[in-house]
C-alpha positions in Angstrom: -2.8 46.7 -7.2 -6.5 46.0 -7.3 -7.2 42.2 -7.3 -9.7 40.3 -9.3 -11.8 38.6 -6.7 -11.9 35.1 -8.3 -8.1 35.0 -8.4 -8.1 36.0 -4.7 -10.5 33.1 -3.9 -8.5 30.6 -6.0 -5.3 31.4 -4.1 -7.1 30.2 -1.0 -7.6 26.7 -2.4 -5.6 23.8 -0.9 -3.7 23.3 -4.2 -1.8 26.5 -3.5 -0.3 24.8 -0.4 1.5 22.4 -2.8 5.0 23.2 -4.2 5.6 23.7 -7.9 8.8 24.5 -9.8 9.7 25.3 -13.4 12.0 22.9 -15.1 15.7 23.2 -14.0 17.5 20.4 -16.0 21.0 21.2 -14.5 19.7 20.1 -11.1 17.5 17.3 -12.3 14.2 19.2 -12.0 12.9 17.7 -15.3 10.6 14.7 -15.5 11.8 12.9 -18.5 13.9 13.3 -21.7 16.0 16.1 -20.2 18.5 17.9 -22.5 21.4 16.2 -20.8 20.1 12.6 -20.9 22.2 10.3 -23.1 21.2 9.1 -26.5 20.3 5.3 -26.6 23.1 3.1 -28.0 24.9 -0.2 -27.5 28.0 -1.8 -29.0 28.9 -5.4 -28.2 32.2 -7.0 -29.0 33.0 -10.6 -28.2 30.0 -10.8 -25.9 31.0 -7.7 -23.9 29.4 -4.3 -23.9 31.9 -1.7 -25.2 29.5 1.2 -25.4 26.1 1.8 -23.7 24.0 4.9 -24.1 26.6 7.0 -25.8 29.3 6.2 -23.3 32.4 4.0 -24.0 33.2 1.2 -21.6 36.3 3.0 -20.4 34.0 5.7 -19.0 31.5 3.4 -17.3 30.7 4.2 -13.7 29.7 1.5 -11.1 26.1 1.5 -12.3 26.9 1.3 -16.0 29.3 -1.7 -15.2 26.7 -3.5 -13.2 23.9 -3.0 -15.8 26.1 -3.9 -18.7 27.2 -7.1 -17.1 24.0 -8.4 -15.5 21.0 -6.3 -16.5 20.6 -6.6 -20.3 19.9 -9.6 -22.4 22.7 -9.1 -24.8 21.8 -11.8 -27.4 19.0 -9.6 -28.7 20.2 -6.2 -27.7 21.6 -4.8 -30.9 18.5 -5.8 -32.8 16.2 -4.2 -30.2 18.2 -1.0 -30.0 17.8 -0.6 -33.7 14.0 -0.7 -33.5 12.0 2.5 -33.7 11.0 3.5 -30.1 7.5 4.6 -31.3 6.9 1.2 -32.8 7.8 -0.4 -29.4 5.5 2.0 -27.6 2.7 1.0 -30.0 3.3 -2.7 -29.2 3.0 -1.9 -25.5 -0.5 -0.4 -26.1 -1.6 -3.0 -28.8 -3.7 -5.7 -27.1 -3.0 -8.0 -30.0 0.7 -8.1 -29.0 1.1 -10.6 -26.1 3.0 -9.5 -23.0 5.5 -12.3 -23.4 6.6 -11.1 -26.8 7.2 -7.6 -25.5 9.2 -8.8 -22.5 11.7 -10.3 -25.0 12.2 -6.8 -26.4 12.1 -4.7 -23.3 14.6 -6.8 -21.3 17.1 -6.3 -24.2 17.3 -2.5 -24.2 19.4 0.0 -22.3 18.1 2.5 -19.7 18.1 5.4 -22.2 16.2 3.4 -24.8 13.7 2.4 -22.1 13.2 6.1 -21.2 12.7 7.0 -24.8 10.0 4.3 -25.3 8.1 5.5 -22.2 8.3 9.2 -23.4 6.3 8.2 -26.5 3.2 7.3 -24.4 0.6 9.7 -23.1 -1.1 9.1 -19.7 -4.0 7.1 -21.2 -1.6 5.0 -23.3 0.4 4.2 -20.2 -2.7 3.0 -18.5 -3.5 0.7 -21.4 0.1 -0.6 -21.4 0.2 -1.1 -17.6 -3.0 -3.2 -17.7 -1.2 -5.6 -20.0 2.3 -5.5 -18.6 1.7 -6.1 -14.9 3.1 -9.6 -14.1 0.3 -10.9 -11.9 -3.2 -11.2 -13.4 -5.0 -10.3 -10.2 -4.3 -6.8 -8.8 -3.8 -6.2 -5.1 -2.6 -3.5 -2.7 -0.5 -3.1 0.4 -1.0 -1.1 3.6 0.8 0.6 6.4 -0.1 -0.3 10.0 1.6 2.2 12.4 0.9 4.6 15.2 2.9 7.4 16.7 3.2 5.8 20.1 4.3 2.4 18.7 1.4 0.9 20.7 1.6 -2.8 20.1 -2.0 -3.5 21.0 -3.3 -1.0 18.6 -1.0 -2.4 15.9 -2.3 -5.9 16.4 -6.0 -4.7 16.2 -5.3 -2.5 13.1 -3.5 -5.4 11.4 -6.5 -7.7 11.9 -8.8 -5.0 10.6 -6.7 -4.4 7.5 -6.4 -8.1 6.8 -10.2 -8.5 6.8 -10.4 -5.6 4.3 -8.3 -7.5 1.8 -4.7 -6.3 2.1 -2.4 -9.3 1.5 0.7 -7.5 2.5 1.2 -5.2 5.5 4.1 -3.0 6.5 4.9 -1.3 9.8 7.8 0.9 11.0 8.6 2.6 14.3 8.4 6.0 15.8 11.2 4.9 18.1 13.6 2.4 16.5 14.0 0.2 19.6 10.3 -0.8 19.4 11.0 -2.7 16.1 10.7 -6.3 17.6 7.4 -5.6 19.4 6.0 -3.9 16.3 7.0 -6.8 14.0 5.5 -9.4 16.4 2.3 -7.4 16.9 1.8 -6.9 13.2 2.3 -10.6 12.4 0.0 -11.8 15.2 -2.7 -9.3 14.3 -2.6 -10.0 10.5 -2.8 -13.8 11.0 -5.7 -13.3 13.3 -7.6 -11.3 10.7 -6.9 -13.6 7.8 -4.3 -16.4 7.5 -1.9 -15.8 4.6 -1.2 -12.1 5.0 2.6 -11.4 5.0 4.1 -8.6 7.0 7.3 -6.6 7.2 8.9 -4.1 9.6 10.8 -1.3 7.9 13.9 -0.4 10.0 17.7 -0.4 9.6 18.7 -3.1 7.2 20.7 -5.4 9.5 17.9 -5.2 12.1 15.3 -5.9 9.4 17.1 -9.0 8.2 17.5 -10.2 11.8 13.7 -9.8 12.4 13.0 -11.8 9.3 15.5 -14.6 10.2 13.8 -14.9 13.7 10.5 -15.4 12.0 8.9 -12.1 13.0 8.4 -10.9 9.3 7.8 -12.5 5.9 9.1 -10.0 3.4 11.1 -6.7 3.0 11.0 -3.9 0.5 13.0 -1.0 1.8 16.4 -1.9 0.3 17.0 1.3 -1.7 18.9 1.7 -4.9 19.8 4.9 -6.7 20.5 6.2 -10.2 23.9 7.9 -9.6 27.2 6.6 -8.2 27.5 9.6 -5.8 24.2 8.9 -4.1 25.0 5.2 -3.8 28.5 5.7 -2.3 27.3 8.4 0.1 25.3 5.6 1.7 28.3 3.3 1.8 26.6 1.1 -0.8 27.2 -0.1 -4.3 25.0 -2.2 -6.7 27.0 -5.2 -5.6 26.4 -4.7 -1.9 22.6 -4.4 -2.6 22.7 -7.5 -4.7 24.4 -9.4 -1.9 21.9 -8.1 0.7 19.1 -9.3 -1.6 20.6 -12.8 -1.6 20.7 -12.8 2.2 17.0 -12.2 2.4 16.1 -14.7 -0.3 18.4 -17.5 1.0 16.6 -17.2 4.3 13.1 -17.6 2.8 12.2 -13.9 2.9 10.5 -12.4 0.0 12.0 -9.0 -0.9 11.8 -6.0 -3.2 14.2 -3.2 -3.9 12.9 0.4 -3.5 13.7 3.3 -5.8 11.7 6.3 -7.1 11.9 9.5 -9.1 13.3 12.4 -7.1 15.6 10.7 -4.7 18.7 11.8 -6.5 17.3 15.4 -6.7 16.7 15.3 -3.0 20.2 14.2 -2.3 21.8 16.7 -4.6 23.5 14.4 -7.1 21.6 14.2 -10.4 24.5 14.6 -12.8 22.1 16.9 -14.7 19.9 14.0 -15.8 16.1 13.7 -15.8 14.3 11.8 -13.1 13.0 9.1 -15.4 16.4 8.4 -16.9 17.9 8.0 -13.4 14.9 5.8 -12.3 15.4 3.7 -15.4 18.9 2.9 -14.2 17.5 1.9 -10.8 15.1 -0.5 -12.4 17.9 -2.0 -14.5 19.9 -2.4 -11.3 17.0 -4.3 -9.7 16.7 -6.6 -12.7 20.5 -7.1 -12.7 20.4 -8.2 -9.1 17.9 -11.0 -9.7 15.4 -9.4 -7.3 11.7 -10.3 -7.9 10.3 -6.8 -7.6 10.6 -3.2 -7.0 8.7 -0.5 -5.0 8.8 2.6 -7.2 6.8 5.5 -8.3 8.2 8.5 -6.5 7.5 6.8 -3.1 8.8 9.1 -0.3 10.2 11.6 -2.8 6.9 12.0 -4.7 6.7 15.8 -4.0 9.7 16.3 -6.3 8.4 14.7 -9.5 5.0 16.1 -8.5 6.4 19.6 -8.6 7.5 19.6 -12.3 5.6 19.5 -15.6 4.5 15.9 -16.6 5.8 14.6 -13.3 2.8 12.5 -12.3 2.7 11.1 -15.8 6.4 10.2 -15.5 5.7 8.4 -12.2 3.2 6.1 -13.9 5.8 5.7 -16.6 8.4 4.4 -14.1 5.9 1.9 -12.8 5.3 0.7 -16.3 9.0 0.5 -17.0 9.4 -1.7 -13.9 6.8 -4.1 -15.4 8.5 -4.0 -18.8 11.5 -5.6 -17.2 9.2 -8.4 -15.9 9.5 -7.2 -12.3 6.8 -7.2 -9.6 5.7 -3.6 -9.1 4.5 -2.1 -5.8 3.5 1.2 -7.5 3.8 3.6 -4.5 0.7 5.8 -4.1 1.8 5.9 -0.5 3.4 9.1 0.9 1.1 12.1 1.1 2.2 14.8 -1.3 -0.8 17.1 -1.9 -3.2 19.2 0.1 -5.8 18.9 -2.7 -8.2 16.0 -2.6 -8.7 16.3 -6.3 -4.9 16.0 -6.9 -4.6 13.1 -4.5 -7.2 11.2 -6.6 -5.3 12.2 -9.8 -2.2 10.7 -8.3 -3.9 7.4 -7.7 -6.0 7.0 -10.9 -3.4 5.6 -13.3 -2.4 2.7 -11.2 -6.0 2.2 -9.9 -7.6 2.0 -13.3 -4.9 -0.1 -14.9 -4.3 -2.3 -11.9 -0.8 -3.2 -10.7 0.6 -5.9 -8.5 0.2 -3.5 -5.5 -1.7 -0.4 -6.5 -0.4 1.2 -3.3 2.8 0.2 -1.5 1.4 1.9 1.6 -2.3 2.7 1.9 -2.4 3.9 5.5 -4.8 1.6 7.3 -5.0 4.2 10.1 -5.8 7.9 9.9 -2.7 9.8 8.7 -2.4 11.2 12.2 -0.9 7.8 13.2 1.1 7.1 10.0 4.8 7.2 11.0 5.8 6.8 7.3 5.0 10.6 7.0 1.4 10.0 5.9 -0.1 8.3 2.9 -2.0 9.5 -0.2 -4.9 7.5 1.0 -5.7 6.5 4.6 -8.2 4.8 6.9 -10.7 7.6 6.6 -10.7 7.2 2.8 -12.0 3.6 2.9 -15.6 4.4 2.0 -14.6 6.7 -0.9 -12.2 4.1 -2.2 -14.9 1.3 -2.0 -17.3 3.5 -3.9 -14.7 4.2 -6.6 -14.2 0.4 -7.0 -18.0 0.0 -7.2 -18.6 2.8 -9.6 -16.0 1.7 -12.1 -16.2 -2.1 -11.4 -12.5 -2.2 -10.5 -10.7 -4.4 -8.0 -8.5 -1.9 -6.2 -7.3 -4.6 -3.7 -9.7 -4.1 -0.8 -13.4 -4.5 0.0 -16.0 -3.4 2.5 -16.4 -5.3 5.8 -19.3 -4.8 8.3 -18.6 -3.2 11.6 -19.4 -6.1 13.9 -17.0 -8.4 12.0 -14.2 -5.8 12.4 -14.9 -5.3 16.1 -14.8 -9.0 16.7 -11.4 -9.4 14.8 -9.8 -6.4 16.5 -10.8 -7.7 19.9 -9.4 -11.2 19.1 -6.1 -9.8 17.8 -5.6 -7.7 20.9 -6.4 -10.6 23.2 -4.1 -12.9 21.2 -1.2 -10.4 21.6 -2.1 -10.1 25.3 -1.5 -13.8 25.6 1.8 -13.7 23.7 3.1 -10.8 25.9 2.2 -12.8 29.1 3.8 -16.0 27.9 7.0 -14.3 26.8 7.3 -12.2 30.0 6.8 -8.9 28.3 5.2 -5.9 29.9 1.5 -6.6 30.7 -1.3 -5.8 28.2 -4.3 -4.9 30.4 -7.9 -5.7 29.6 -8.4 -1.9 29.4 -5.9 -1.7 26.5 -7.6 -4.7 24.8 -11.0 -2.9 25.1 -9.6 0.4 23.9 -7.8 -1.2 20.8 -11.0 -2.9 19.9 -12.8 0.4 19.3 -10.0 2.8 18.7 -9.7 5.1 15.7 -6.2 6.5 16.6 -3.6 6.2 19.3 -5.4 9.1 21.1 -8.0 6.5 22.1 -5.4 4.3 23.7 -4.2 4.2 27.3 -0.6 5.2 27.6 2.0 2.4 28.0 5.3 2.7 29.8 7.5 3.1 26.7 10.7 2.8 28.6 9.8 -0.6 29.9 8.5 -1.7 26.5 11.8 -0.8 24.9 13.8 -2.6 27.5 11.6 -5.7 27.0 12.1 -5.5 23.2 15.9 -5.6 23.6 15.6 -8.4 26.2 13.4 -10.4 23.8 16.2 -10.2 21.2 18.9 -11.0 23.7 17.0 -14.1 24.8 16.8 -15.4 21.2 13.0 -15.5 20.9 11.8 -16.7 17.5 8.6 -17.2 15.6 8.3 -20.7 17.2 8.0 -19.1 20.6 5.2 -16.9 19.3 3.4 -20.1 18.0 3.8 -21.8 21.4 2.5 -18.7 23.3 -0.6 -18.4 21.1 -1.3 -22.1 21.5 -0.8 -21.9 25.3 -3.4 -19.2 25.5 -6.1 -20.9 23.5 -5.5 -19.2 20.1 -4.9 -22.4 18.3 -6.1 -21.1 14.9 -3.7 -18.1 15.0 -0.9 -20.3 16.2 -1.4 -22.5 13.2 -1.4 -19.5 10.9 1.9 -18.2 12.3 3.3 -21.7 12.1 2.2 -22.0 8.5 3.9 -18.7 7.7 7.2 -20.2 9.0 6.7 -23.3 6.9 6.2 -21.2 3.8 9.5 -19.5 4.4 11.2 -22.9 4.5 9.4 -23.9 1.2 10.2 -20.6 -0.5 7.3 -21.0 -3.0 6.4 -17.3 -2.5 9.8 -16.2 -3.6 8.3 -15.7 -7.1 7.5 -12.5 -9.0 4.3 -10.9 -7.6 3.6 -13.6 -5.0 0.8 -13.3 -2.5 -1.2 -15.9 -0.5 -4.9 -16.6 -0.3 -6.4 -17.6 3.1 -5.5 -21.3 2.4 -1.8 -20.4 1.8 -2.1 -21.0 -1.9 0.5 -18.9 -3.7 -0.9 -16.5 -6.3 1.9 -15.2 -8.5 3.1 -14.3 -12.0 4.0 -18.0 -12.4 0.5 -19.5 -11.8 -1.6 -16.4 -12.2 0.2 -14.8 -15.2 -1.4 -11.7 -16.7 -3.1 -12.8 -19.9 -4.6 -9.5 -21.0 -5.1 -9.2 -24.7 -8.0 -6.8 -25.1 -11.7 -6.9 -24.3 -12.9 -10.1 -22.8 -9.4 -11.2 -21.6 -7.3 -10.7 -18.5 -8.6 -10.1 -15.0 -12.3 -9.1 -15.0 -13.9 -8.1 -11.6 -17.3 -9.2 -12.9 -15.9 -12.7 -13.3 -14.4 -12.7 -9.8 -17.9 -13.1 -8.5 -16.9 -13.4 -4.8 -14.9 -10.2 -4.8 -17.5 -8.3 -7.0 -20.2 -9.3 -4.5 -18.2 -7.9 -1.6 -17.5 -4.6 -3.5 -21.0 -4.2 -4.7 -22.6 -4.7 -1.3 -21.7 -1.5 0.5 -22.9 -1.6 4.1 -24.3 1.9 3.7 -26.1 1.1 0.4 -29.9 1.0 0.6 -31.3 -2.6 0.3 -34.7 -2.3 -1.4 -35.7 -5.7 0.0 -35.6 -4.2 3.5 -37.5 -1.0 2.7 -41.0 -0.7 4.2 -43.6 0.7 1.9 
């Protein structure tokens, strides 16, 4: 058949490398309000839920039982469930209705009711609602710091780099699991070199991750996953109760933590019970609330390609972020894993959270080029920095990071690499050479780094754990090698874990270790002239305005 030439050219565009599927409700390939989703309902007798979302208590599964017992404010539930969902949706958008008034309503509804409310909002209305409903007034973002060789020197340098650019939270993981202790230490040392007050995590198997935190190598965790169907939960040998217990283990040891969920996980694992992605995600968010956890990483996350493949899927992802905030939870709103070959679509994916502002606009902006991202790549990476800065500048939006001049970055990267060199020497770990320090100072990716003996590094990582090394040993090593300011910052981090003041919703630190959270920096948006305004945050606005590559008329020669 003879082809029309424009169609032939269109088919060569990057968007055609993405995957799209027509709705298939029976297998969960529907974004929201699927035909098999339950109708919202609740019945309460003698203080106990006897029916929830069209299901009698006798038929409750583990998730229903958990949510009914712990996840809903029952005192107000029957009244809220009788309210018109469109009216509640209007209240979410209405700047004249304070956030605190809406929270009283949204924490007293069921998962199906919450889904129904979200379905009444279009994408622009979700942005309006998100701007008001995020818990913390000041937006921020989080980054990934990884490389495919698990090179600790590069991790330290990249962590310092990212800290200076404004990321208050940094996350690493491993290409090889046994590297976890070295990656965690390298990230912590590098981040505190760049800017005291940055908190870090190492995403690995849960028992190992908790151990790293208890030793003082990390400050928070967020990869404790919850799911929307019993079958997916139990396949992982977990229940809502076991996740709630794990959450208390972290919090009782001074570690900030979030759960993780996200549309598409149940589809990927093959157990959707024929329900829509948003309904199942609503159940995950209610599990998080029921567990007393301060926040949630959600928004498709590592399954983003699944909601991204169906109609209204990206809208639904913003909806699940909004629903998290409606339950008064800290929201790390994904925008992390790469999901599209189209630059235009990558930007579309980001815009809702970017414009509205969330607690963490990305829960994994890759601070390195995606070549080195061992989280399977990110929607935005280290080569997108300048584009991102310009978007902030164009729209007068604080997207969580800001420009930094090249010489400042070089100096910080070098100092972080040298600080880690001292730590490795003091702890008897495999030597970091001056050549490695120099390479990490100027490196773009791990291709620019000398190769290390990975076998010896892994042996040393295990030996470090066997010897019972803790954060205090890191402080001593830094002090012994002349990095007294970094030693003090690492010590201050350990103190904060004892105080526990950052175990609050949406908590981050400034460079003086002052907690900024939903408690002391509550979102007070109520329309124009209220809430967070970048123009009023003069220090940050000056940083964002002053692009290093913008022409300065004062320096132009006539």
